[in-house]
C-alpha positions in Angstrom: -55.3 13.7 -30.9 -54.3 15.2 -34.2 -51.5 13.9 -36.4 -50.3 15.4 -39.7 -49.7 12.5 -42.1 -48.2 13.3 -45.5 -49.4 16.9 -45.0 -53.0 16.1 -44.0 -54.3 16.5 -40.5 -56.1 13.5 -39.1 -57.9 13.0 -35.8 -57.4 9.9 -33.6 -58.8 8.8 -30.3 -56.4 8.3 -27.4 -52.8 7.3 -27.4 -51.5 5.5 -30.5 -48.3 3.8 -31.4 -46.9 3.2 -34.9 -48.2 -0.4 -35.1 -51.7 0.9 -34.5 -51.2 3.6 -37.1 -50.1 0.9 -39.6 -53.2 -1.1 -38.9 -55.4 2.0 -39.3 -53.8 2.8 -42.6 -54.0 -0.9 -43.7 -50.3 -1.1 -44.5 -49.7 -4.6 -43.1 -47.7 -6.7 -45.6 -46.6 -3.7 -47.6 -43.2 -2.2 -47.9 -43.1 1.3 -46.4 -41.1 3.7 -44.3 -42.3 6.1 -41.6 -40.7 9.3 -40.5 -41.9 11.0 -37.3 -40.9 14.7 -36.8 -38.1 14.4 -39.3 -36.6 11.1 -38.0 -37.0 7.6 -39.6 -38.7 5.2 -37.2 -36.9 1.8 -37.3 -39.2 -1.2 -37.6 -37.8 -2.5 -34.3 -39.3 0.6 -32.6 -42.8 0.5 -34.2 -44.5 -1.0 -31.1 -42.6 1.3 -28.7 -42.9 4.5 -30.6 -45.9 6.4 -29.1 -47.3 9.1 -31.2 -48.2 12.4 -29.6 -50.7 15.2 -30.4 -49.2 17.4 -33.2 -46.7 14.9 -34.5 -45.7 15.3 -38.2 -45.5 12.0 -40.0 -44.4 11.1 -43.5 -45.4 7.6 -44.7 -43.8 6.4 -47.9 -45.0 3.2 -49.5 -42.8 1.4 -52.0 -44.3 0.8 -55.4 -43.0 -1.8 -57.8 -42.8 -1.2 -61.5 -40.8 -1.5 -64.5 
């Protein structure tokens, strides 16, 4: 399965949900937002949102600073 994440094509095995993607990207404990095919994925839907071959994702991680 191929997903485009922040403009880069990445290959994954089998079905994948957003929680599994977060684990793969090592984002646990960080502040971030995920958009799938132009729509924001609410945190309440992370476990239910199944990603499909060809999905376009944007992952934005919040960065603190001053």
